[in-house]
C-alpha positions as CSV (number, residue, x, y, z in Angstrom):
1,M,-4.4,33.1,-52.1
2,S,-1.5,30.8,-52.5
3,K,1.3,30.5,-50.1
4,E,4.9,31.0,-51.0
5,V,7.0,27.8,-51.5
6,E,10.7,27.6,-51.2
7,T,13.0,25.4,-53.3
8,C,16.6,24.7,-52.7
9,L,19.4,23.8,-55.1
10,P,22.0,22.1,-52.8
11,S,25.7,23.0,-53.1
12,Y,27.5,20.8,-55.6
13,D,30.9,20.4,-57.1
14,G,32.3,22.7,-54.5
15,Q,29.9,25.5,-55.6
16,P,27.3,27.1,-53.4
17,G,23.6,26.3,-53.6
18,F,20.7,28.7,-53.5
19,E,17.2,29.0,-52.3
20,I,14.4,30.5,-54.3
21,T,10.8,31.3,-53.3
22,W,7.9,30.7,-55.7
23,S,4.3,31.9,-55.6
24,A,3.1,28.3,-56.2
25,D,4.3,24.8,-55.3
26,C,6.7,23.9,-58.1
27,K,9.2,21.9,-56.1
28,E,8.7,18.8,-58.3
29,A,9.4,20.6,-61.5
30,F,12.4,22.3,-60.0
31,N,13.9,19.0,-58.7
32,R,13.1,17.4,-62.1
33,G,15.2,20.0,-63.8
34,V,18.1,19.5,-61.4
35,K,18.0,15.7,-61.9
36,L,17.8,15.9,-65.7
37,A,20.8,18.3,-65.8
38,Q,22.7,16.0,-63.5
39,F,21.9,13.0,-65.7
40,W,23.0,15.0,-68.8
41,L,26.2,16.1,-67.1
42,D,27.1,12.6,-66.0
43,S,26.3,10.9,-69.4
44,V,28.9,10.2,-72.0
45,C,26.6,11.1,-74.9
46,S,23.1,12.2,-74.2
47,G,22.3,14.7,-77.0
48,W,22.3,18.5,-77.2
49,L,21.9,20.2,-73.8
50,W,19.4,22.7,-75.1
51,A,17.3,20.0,-76.9
52,V,17.2,17.8,-73.8
53,M,16.1,20.8,-71.6
54,I,13.4,22.0,-74.0
55,A,11.9,18.6,-74.7
56,E,11.5,17.8,-71.1
57,R,10.4,21.3,-70.0
58,D,7.7,21.5,-72.6
59,L,6.0,18.5,-71.1
60,L,5.1,20.6,-68.0
61,P,1.6,22.2,-68.2
62,R,2.0,25.3,-66.1
63,A,4.2,28.3,-66.9
64,I,5.5,28.5,-63.4
65,D,6.5,24.8,-63.5
66,R,8.4,25.3,-66.8
67,R,10.2,28.3,-65.2
68,A,11.1,26.3,-62.1
69,F,12.3,23.4,-64.3
70,E,14.6,25.9,-66.2
71,V,16.0,27.4,-63.0
72,G,16.8,24.0,-61.5
73,F,18.3,22.7,-64.7
74,L,20.4,25.8,-65.5
75,G,21.4,26.2,-61.8
76,R,23.0,22.7,-61.8
77,V,24.7,23.3,-65.1
78,H,26.0,26.7,-63.7
79,Q,27.4,24.9,-60.7
80,R,29.3,22.5,-62.9
81,L,30.7,25.2,-65.2
82,C,31.8,27.2,-62.2
83,S,33.5,24.2,-60.7
84,Y,35.6,23.6,-63.8
85,Q,36.5,27.3,-64.0
86,A,37.6,27.3,-60.4
87,G,39.6,24.1,-60.9
88,N,41.4,25.6,-63.9
89,Q,42.2,28.8,-62.1
90,M,43.6,27.0,-59.1
91,S,45.8,24.8,-61.3
92,V,47.4,27.8,-63.0
93,G,47.4,30.0,-59.9
94,A,45.3,32.7,-61.6
95,A,43.3,35.2,-59.7
96,Q,39.5,35.4,-60.0
97,P,38.7,37.6,-63.0
98,D,36.5,40.7,-62.7
99,R,33.0,39.6,-63.7
100,R,31.3,42.8,-64.7
101,L,29.2,42.6,-67.8
102,P,30.0,44.9,-70.6
103,P,27.7,47.9,-70.6
104,E,25.9,46.8,-73.8
105,T,24.9,43.5,-72.2
106,A,24.0,44.7,-68.7
107,C,20.4,44.2,-67.7
108,R,18.3,47.3,-67.7
109,C,15.3,45.9,-65.9
């Protein structure tokens, strides 16, 4: 039986981080995703975001590592997007919009 392993995406760009628990040790893949996203975000021209993510993710042999890579990668991109949105709202003095999904896109899991 494998023990649960926790990974952590630190706060960044003024956005909160998060912790996630995995059923296997995939910290290396998670951190690799975070670092690649950070590299892409900081680069002037480093190709299509989706192509960079898929090319690197597909090098990982285990499905759980690929998933951890995706979560780390997209988590860092999410932090950057939210920081820009927060900055734009502060500059115009707008209130935070209501973030409910339209009924047709809501998850029905």
